C-alpha positions as CSV (number, residue, x, y, z in Angstrom):
1,X,-7.4,23.7,34.2
2,X,-10.2,21.1,33.6
3,X,-8.5,18.0,31.9
4,X,-11.5,18.5,29.7
5,X,-11.6,22.4,29.0
6,X,-10.0,21.0,25.5
7,X,-13.2,19.4,24.7
8,X,-15.4,21.7,25.6
9,X,-13.1,24.4,23.7
10,X,-12.9,22.0,20.6
11,X,-15.8,24.1,18.0
12,X,-14.4,23.1,14.7
13,X,-16.3,19.8,13.9
14,X,-19.4,21.3,15.6
15,X,-19.0,25.0,13.0
16,X,-18.7,22.3,10.0
17,X,-22.6,21.0,11.4
18,X,-23.7,23.9,11.7
19,X,-23.0,25.5,8.2
20,X,-23.6,22.4,6.6
21,X,-20.9,20.6,5.2
22,X,-19.3,18.5,7.9
23,X,-18.0,15.4,5.5
24,X,-16.8,12.6,8.0
25,X,-18.7,10.5,9.8
26,X,-22.0,9.6,7.7
27,X,-24.3,6.8,8.1
28,X,-24.5,4.3,5.1
29,X,-27.6,2.4,5.1
30,X,-26.1,-0.1,2.7
31,X,-22.9,-0.6,0.9
32,X,-22.8,-3.3,-2.2
33,X,-21.3,-3.4,-6.1
34,X,-19.5,0.5,-5.9
35,X,-22.2,1.7,-4.4
36,X,-24.0,3.4,-1.5
37,X,-27.6,4.5,-0.3
38,X,-26.6,6.9,2.0
39,X,-29.1,9.5,3.7
40,X,-31.9,7.8,1.6
41,X,-29.9,8.6,-1.5
42,X,-27.6,5.9,-3.7
43,X,-24.4,7.3,-4.0
44,X,-21.4,6.0,-6.4
45,X,-19.1,4.6,-3.5
46,X,-14.9,5.7,-4.7
47,X,-14.1,6.3,-1.2
48,X,-13.8,2.5,-0.1
49,X,-11.4,0.1,0.2
50,X,-13.0,-3.0,-0.5
51,X,-11.2,-3.2,-3.8
52,X,-11.8,-6.2,-4.9
53,X,-15.5,-6.2,-4.0
54,X,-15.7,-8.8,-2.2
55,X,-17.8,-7.3,0.9
56,X,-21.0,-9.8,-0.6
57,X,-19.3,-12.4,-2.2
58,X,-21.4,-15.7,-1.6
59,X,-18.9,-17.6,-0.8
60,X,-17.5,-14.8,1.4
61,X,-20.5,-15.0,3.5
62,X,-21.5,-18.3,3.8
63,X,-18.8,-19.1,4.9
64,X,-19.2,-16.1,8.0
65,X,-22.5,-17.5,9.0
66,X,-20.9,-21.0,8.4
67,X,-17.9,-19.7,11.3
68,X,-20.5,-17.9,13.2
69,X,-22.9,-21.6,13.7
70,X,-20.2,-23.4,14.6
71,X,-18.0,-20.9,17.1
72,X,-20.7,-18.6,18.2
73,X,-19.9,-14.9,18.0
74,X,-16.6,-14.2,19.7
75,X,-13.9,-15.7,21.2
76,X,-14.0,-14.0,24.8
77,X,-10.3,-13.9,25.2
78,X,-7.1,-13.1,24.1
79,X,-5.2,-15.2,21.3
80,X,-2.6,-16.3,24.7
81,X,-5.6,-17.9,26.8
82,X,-8.4,-19.3,25.7
83,X,-9.2,-17.1,22.4
84,X,-7.5,-19.3,20.1
85,X,-9.6,-21.0,17.6
86,X,-7.8,-24.5,15.2
87,X,-9.5,-21.5,12.6
88,X,-7.2,-18.6,13.3
89,X,-4.0,-21.0,13.5
90,X,-5.6,-22.7,9.5
91,X,-5.8,-18.3,8.5
92,X,-1.6,-18.1,9.9
93,X,-0.6,-21.4,7.9
94,X,-2.5,-19.9,4.7
95,X,-1.3,-16.7,5.4
96,X,2.1,-17.7,5.4
97,X,2.0,-20.0,2.6
98,X,0.7,-17.7,0.4
99,X,2.8,-14.6,0.8
100,X,6.1,-17.5,0.3
101,X,7.1,-16.7,4.7
102,X,7.8,-19.1,7.4
103,X,4.6,-17.8,9.2
104,X,2.3,-15.6,9.7
105,X,-0.1,-14.0,13.4
106,X,-2.9,-12.5,12.8
107,X,-4.0,-9.7,14.8
108,X,-7.4,-8.1,15.6
109,X,-7.5,-4.9,13.8
110,X,-4.1,-3.7,11.3
111,X,-3.6,-0.9,13.2
112,X,-2.8,-3.5,16.5
113,X,-0.7,-5.3,14.1
114,X,1.9,-2.2,13.0
115,X,1.8,-1.1,17.2
116,X,2.6,-4.4,18.0
117,X,5.3,-5.4,15.6
118,X,7.0,-2.3,15.9
119,X,6.9,-1.3,19.5
120,X,8.1,-5.0,20.3
121,X,11.0,-4.9,18.0
122,X,12.3,-1.6,18.4
123,X,13.7,-1.8,22.2
124,X,16.2,0.8,24.2
125,X,19.2,1.8,21.5
126,X,17.7,0.3,18.7
127,X,16.2,2.9,15.5
128,X,13.0,2.7,13.2
129,X,13.3,4.5,10.4
130,X,10.0,5.4,8.6
131,X,8.8,7.3,5.3
132,X,8.0,10.9,6.2
133,X,4.1,9.7,4.5
134,X,3.7,6.8,6.0
135,X,0.1,5.4,7.6
136,X,-0.3,6.6,11.6
137,X,-1.0,3.1,13.1
138,X,3.1,3.2,12.2
139,X,4.2,6.5,13.8
140,X,2.4,4.9,16.3
141,X,4.1,2.2,16.7
142,X,7.5,3.6,16.7
143,X,6.1,5.9,19.6
144,X,5.4,3.7,21.4
145,X,8.5,1.8,21.4
146,X,11.9,2.2,23.5
147,X,13.8,3.1,20.3
148,X,14.3,6.3,18.5
149,X,12.1,7.3,15.7
150,X,14.0,8.7,12.3
151,X,12.3,9.7,9.4
152,X,13.4,10.8,6.4
153,X,11.2,12.2,2.9
154,X,8.7,10.5,1.3
155,X,10.4,8.6,-1.4
156,X,13.4,9.8,-1.2
157,X,16.4,8.0,-1.4
158,X,19.1,9.8,-0.9
159,X,17.3,11.2,2.2
160,X,17.1,7.8,3.6
161,X,20.8,6.8,3.0
162,X,22.0,9.9,4.7
163,X,20.2,9.8,7.8
164,X,21.4,5.9,7.9
165,X,24.9,6.9,7.6
166,X,24.6,8.7,10.7
167,X,23.3,6.1,12.7
168,X,25.7,4.2,15.3
169,X,26.8,1.2,13.5
170,X,26.1,-1.7,15.5
171,X,22.7,-0.4,16.5
172,X,19.5,-2.2,15.7
173,X,17.9,-0.5,12.7
174,X,14.5,-1.4,11.5
175,X,12.8,0.4,8.0
176,X,9.1,0.6,8.3
177,X,7.4,1.9,5.0
178,X,3.9,1.6,3.5
179,X,4.1,-0.8,-0.1
180,X,1.2,1.4,-1.4
181,X,0.7,5.0,0.1
182,X,-2.8,5.0,1.4
183,X,-3.2,8.9,0.2
184,X,-1.0,9.2,-2.2
185,X,-1.4,5.9,-4.4
186,X,2.6,6.0,-4.9
187,X,4.2,2.6,-4.3
188,X,7.8,2.3,-2.6
189,X,10.8,2.0,-4.4
190,X,11.7,-1.6,-2.7
191,X,14.5,-2.5,-4.8
192,X,16.4,0.7,-3.4
193,X,15.0,0.6,0.0
194,X,17.0,-3.1,0.1
195,X,20.0,-2.0,-1.0
196,X,20.6,0.8,1.5
197,X,18.6,-1.4,4.6
198,X,21.7,-4.1,3.3
199,X,24.2,-1.8,3.0
200,X,23.4,-0.4,6.8
201,X,22.4,-3.4,8.3
202,X,19.3,-2.6,8.7
203,X,15.9,-4.8,8.3
204,X,13.4,-4.2,6.7
205,X,9.2,-4.1,7.5
206,X,6.7,-3.8,4.4
207,X,2.9,-2.5,5.8
208,X,1.3,-4.2,2.2
209,X,-2.2,-2.7,3.6
210,X,-3.0,-1.4,0.7
211,X,-1.5,-4.0,-2.3
212,X,-2.2,-7.3,-1.3
213,X,-4.8,-8.3,-3.7
214,X,-3.9,-5.6,-5.4
215,X,-0.3,-5.3,-6.7
216,X,1.6,-8.3,-7.6
217,X,1.6,-11.1,-10.2
218,X,-0.7,-13.1,-7.9
219,X,-1.7,-10.2,-5.8
220,X,1.1,-10.9,-2.9
221,X,1.6,-7.0,-3.6
222,X,4.5,-5.3,-3.5
223,X,7.2,-7.6,-2.8
224,X,5.8,-9.1,-5.7
225,X,5.3,-6.3,-8.0
226,X,9.2,-5.7,-8.0
227,X,10.1,-9.2,-7.5
228,X,12.1,-9.1,-4.7
229,X,9.6,-11.0,-1.8
230,X,12.7,-13.2,-0.6
231,X,14.6,-9.8,0.4
232,X,11.8,-8.6,2.4
233,X,11.9,-9.7,6.4
234,X,8.5,-8.7,7.6
235,X,5.3,-8.2,5.2
236,X,2.1,-6.8,7.3
237,X,-1.2,-6.6,6.2
238,X,-4.6,-5.9,7.0
239,X,-7.9,-7.5,6.6
240,X,-10.7,-4.3,6.1
241,X,-9.4,-4.1,2.2
242,X,-8.9,-6.0,-0.4
243,X,-10.1,-9.9,2.1
244,X,-13.4,-7.5,3.2
245,X,-13.4,-7.6,6.7
246,X,-11.5,-6.4,9.7
247,X,-8.0,-7.6,11.0
248,X,-4.6,-7.8,10.2
249,X,-0.6,-9.8,10.2
250,X,2.8,-10.0,9.9
251,X,4.5,-13.0,8.0
252,X,8.4,-13.4,8.4
253,X,10.4,-15.6,9.8
254,X,9.4,-18.7,12.0
255,X,11.9,-17.6,15.4
256,X,10.4,-13.6,14.6
257,X,7.6,-15.3,14.6
258,X,7.3,-17.1,17.8
259,X,8.6,-14.1,19.4
260,X,6.0,-11.6,18.7
261,X,3.4,-14.6,19.7
262,X,4.8,-14.3,23.4
263,X,5.7,-10.6,23.7
264,X,3.1,-8.1,21.6
265,X,1.0,-7.1,24.2
266,X,-1.4,-5.5,21.3
267,X,-2.0,-9.2,20.7
268,X,-1.5,-10.8,24.0
269,X,-3.8,-8.1,25.5
270,X,-6.8,-8.2,22.8
271,X,-9.3,-10.3,22.5
272,X,-8.8,-12.3,19.4
273,X,-10.8,-12.3,15.7
274,X,-13.9,-13.7,15.6
275,X,-15.0,-16.3,13.7
276,X,-17.0,-15.1,11.6
277,X,-14.1,-12.9,10.8
278,X,-11.5,-15.1,10.5
279,X,-13.7,-17.4,8.1
280,X,-14.4,-14.4,6.0
281,X,-10.8,-13.7,5.6
282,X,-10.2,-17.5,5.1
283,X,-12.7,-16.9,1.9
284,X,-11.0,-14.7,0.7
285,X,-8.2,-15.9,0.4
286,X,-9.5,-18.3,-1.6
287,X,-11.2,-16.0,-4.3
288,X,-8.6,-14.2,-4.4
289,X,-5.6,-16.9,-5.3
290,X,-9.0,-18.4,-7.5
291,X,-10.7,-15.5,-9.2
292,X,-7.7,-13.1,-10.6
293,X,-10.2,-11.5,-13.2
294,X,-11.2,-9.7,-10.1
295,X,-7.7,-7.8,-9.8
296,X,-7.8,-7.4,-13.6
297,X,-11.2,-5.0,-14.1
298,X,-9.5,-3.4,-10.6
299,X,-6.7,-2.1,-12.5
300,X,-8.8,-1.7,-16.2
301,X,-11.1,1.1,-13.9
302,X,-8.2,2.0,-11.9
303,X,-6.3,3.1,-14.6
304,X,-9.6,4.8,-17.0
305,X,-9.9,7.0,-14.2
306,X,-6.2,8.0,-14.2
307,X,-6.4,8.5,-17.6
308,X,-9.4,10.8,-17.1
309,X,-8.7,12.8,-14.4
310,X,-5.3,13.8,-16.2
311,X,-7.4,14.8,-19.5
312,X,-10.0,16.8,-17.6
313,X,-6.5,18.9,-16.1
314,X,-6.9,17.8,-12.4
315,X,-3.6,16.8,-10.3
316,X,-3.4,13.7,-9.6
317,X,0.4,13.8,-7.7
318,X,2.2,10.5,-8.2
319,X,-0.7,8.2,-8.1
320,X,0.2,4.1,-9.4
321,X,-2.4,2.6,-8.2
322,X,-6.1,2.3,-7.6
323,X,-5.5,4.7,-4.8
324,X,-6.2,8.2,-6.9
325,X,-6.3,11.6,-5.2
326,X,-7.1,15.1,-6.9
327,X,-5.4,17.4,-5.1
328,X,-7.3,20.7,-4.4
329,X,-4.4,22.2,-2.1
330,X,-7.2,24.8,-0.5
331,X,-9.0,23.2,3.1
332,X,-12.7,25.0,2.3
333,X,-12.5,24.3,-1.3
334,X,-12.0,20.9,-0.6
335,X,-14.4,20.6,1.2
336,X,-16.7,22.6,-1.1
337,X,-16.4,20.1,-3.2
338,X,-16.5,17.3,-2.1
339,X,-20.5,18.5,-0.8
340,X,-21.2,19.4,-4.6
341,X,-20.2,16.0,-5.7
342,X,-22.0,14.4,-2.7
343,X,-25.4,15.9,-3.4
344,X,-25.0,14.5,-6.7
345,X,-25.3,10.9,-5.5
346,X,-20.8,10.4,-5.8
347,X,-19.3,9.6,-2.9
348,X,-15.7,10.4,-2.3
349,X,-13.4,11.0,1.3
350,X,-12.2,14.6,1.7
351,X,-8.5,14.4,3.0
352,X,-7.3,17.6,4.5
353,X,-3.7,18.5,7.3
354,X,-2.4,16.9,9.3
355,X,-3.5,13.4,7.6
356,X,-1.5,15.1,4.7
357,X,1.0,17.8,4.4
358,X,0.2,21.0,4.6
359,X,-1.9,23.3,1.5
360,X,-2.1,19.7,-0.4
361,X,-5.2,19.1,1.0
362,X,-7.7,16.3,-1.7
363,X,-10.4,14.2,-2.7
364,X,-9.4,10.9,-2.4
365,X,-11.1,8.7,-4.4
366,X,-9.8,4.7,-4.4
367,X,-12.0,2.2,-6.8
368,X,-13.4,-1.4,-6.8
369,X,-13.9,-4.6,-9.3
370,X,-17.0,-4.1,-9.5
371,X,-17.2,-0.8,-10.8
372,X,-18.6,-0.6,-14.0
373,X,-17.3,2.1,-16.9
374,X,-20.9,3.6,-16.9
375,X,-20.6,4.5,-13.3
376,X,-17.2,5.9,-13.6
377,X,-17.9,7.7,-16.6
378,X,-20.6,9.6,-14.7
379,X,-18.1,10.4,-12.2
380,X,-15.7,12.1,-14.5
381,X,-18.8,14.0,-15.6
382,X,-20.0,14.7,-12.0
383,X,-15.8,16.0,-11.5
384,X,-15.6,17.8,-14.8
385,X,-18.9,19.8,-14.1
386,X,-18.3,20.6,-10.1
387,X,-14.0,20.8,-11.2
388,X,-14.8,24.0,-13.3
389,X,-17.7,25.0,-10.5
390,X,-14.8,25.4,-8.1
391,X,-12.2,26.9,-10.1
392,X,-10.0,23.4,-10.1
393,X,-9.6,23.1,-13.6
394,X,-10.6,24.6,-16.6
């Protein structure tokens, strides 16, 4: 068998293109202030993770440009050798301080962060325990590790306790959980997870990709939201959401961070974050701390949309954050609903299995501090119109 035969047999994407409803890899011409220009048409963007709307913040743009002028376009090497700038260390120091941890380490992407941390810490005869709806990068980090993966039902603490009770008492154990689940918009019950982790002598790592900048009084994420910051062993975050850039980091004790710095393959064998990216994140971190009104408005918009969808009769699951899924169930109805909204100027994200469980296909919507209530009223009007058209609401 030719190894490319599977590629020749793959027709799903081309069939969708031919039928006119292919919803992925759509090129965007411009994307700012809650609106995007796509196919020459201005559309309201409710599919972005740019929660605080910082991608066009003047301080952020200025910092990125200045860094490029000073350091050039890239580092052309890994952090381990010639790719560490003084800015990388400045960012790590400031992230550690912001997250109330001893140390931090930045990676070139959030995906690489989870791969590098989990695969480095979980060794043979160890266990990595994860929620069944964790992000793919957490799952892949577990697959790269030499230990065993154990999964428990989503946010089900009885099931977590059950699976933990079956593991060897003396084995190394790392529980890894999303702080905010990216397709559901609900929050992990960290106080309960901490209690179980202590009961079974396990360490706890929280993926706060969708939480930092959003949750907590100061935007420090899920642990601050629950007031348990001093009880979390490792916090992972990405720069592709609230930080308006690309990259990732992990924060924790200085000994663990030092170990990762010298052992994590996705760090050592990847080129380091570009100067403009580091400067962007440094500027965004400053804005997060100095402009809390952005977070306040984000929550006003998010609550407005949650109430609006629920009042219209849509199923938004257990969402309690700016990530609000509109659950439809049927794949083709989801694609049809997406296309109708898209044609009417609303850009959302259609998500079907295996990204979500079977029969729970949805439009994943998310909101930004730069959205206006006028824009949101238009979105709700279009959702109502096409929700009735497709029989999703009465």
